[in-house]
N, C-alpha and C positions, 0 to 999 in steps of 0.2 A: 380769177376771179370763174365761179360757175356762170355759164349761161342761162339766164333765165329762159324756161320752157317758151314763152310767149314774146319773148323777143329777142333780135341778134347787137351783140354789143362790141362794138369793135373798136381798133386803138383810136384816141383822140377825141370818141365823143366824150359827151360830158355827164355830167348827173350826179346824185346825192349817195351819200354812206357814211355811216356810221360808224365809230370808233371808240374804244376802250383804251386809254393808256395805263398800264400795268406797273406797280411799281418795281423796280428792275433789281430792290434787294430780295424779292420773290423769287430769283433765278433757279431754276429747280437743282437742275445739272448741265453737263454738257458746252458746249464754247457757241460765241457770239460769230457770225461770218453777215458781213454787208449783204444787204437788199438785195444788191445787184449779183451775188455769188448765187442764187438760188434759181432755178427754173422750173416746168414742168417737168417730170421724166418723160411723160410722152403729151402728146401738144392734143389741149382738150383735158387731161387726165390731173387727178389731186396729188398723186404723185409728187413729191417735192424729188431736187437732185439738185447734185455741184457736179463741177467737172473738179475731178482730183488729178495733180500730176505723177505721175510714177516717176519717180527720180532717176531710176536708171535707165528710161528709155526717152527720158523728156516728151512722153507723147501724155495726151488726158485722155483720163477713162470718166464717164458720168455716170454718177456714184449717187443709188436711189439717198435718200436721209429721212429721217423723223424732224419733224419741226414742233417748237414751243412756243415760248414767247414773242410777243415783237416789242423790241425795245427802243427808246432813241436811238442809241448804237448801233442797231443789228437785228440780225432777227437770233435765235436761240435753236442748236441743232444740237435734238438729245437724242440722236444714234444715229449711227452710218458712217461717222470720220474716226479715226483714228489717231493714237498723240502723233508729232509729227506731218500729219498727212497738207501737202501743198493743195489748198484751193483757189483757184481759179476767179479773182474778184472783179477783171474790168473786161468787156469785148467775147461773154460768154455767151450770147446769143451767135455767134457767127464762128462758135467750133464748130468740129466733129469728130467724132469716137478717133483713138487713134492718132490726132493730130499732133505735128509736133510744137511746140513751144520753149520758151526761154524762161526763167524764173531772172528777175530782175533785181537787182538790189534795192536794197534801203538803207543799207550804212555804208561808207568808204570800206574797199577791203570784201565787203560781203559777194556772193557769188551772183554770176550774171548767165 
């Protein structure tokens, strides 16, 4: 959220916001990621990013993305990701560039 020029908004403060639910059928293009996967590329900036895992080195890189619609199942990413990219969806606030990570299996017998 952008900071108002005449006020400081800190985590935990309450306030009012307005939002509109978009029809999910109007998804233009891209993929949907959980909102927990997204973070600002730079502190206080508007450009969003996700941590993408390099499968050969098992390290993460903060990758700029373009976001689209907010949906009930997540947020649309319209640019910045490629087919097959592994996107970190939990613990994103505590990662650093080139940090080694492990991909957890979602099904028995899958990669860990």
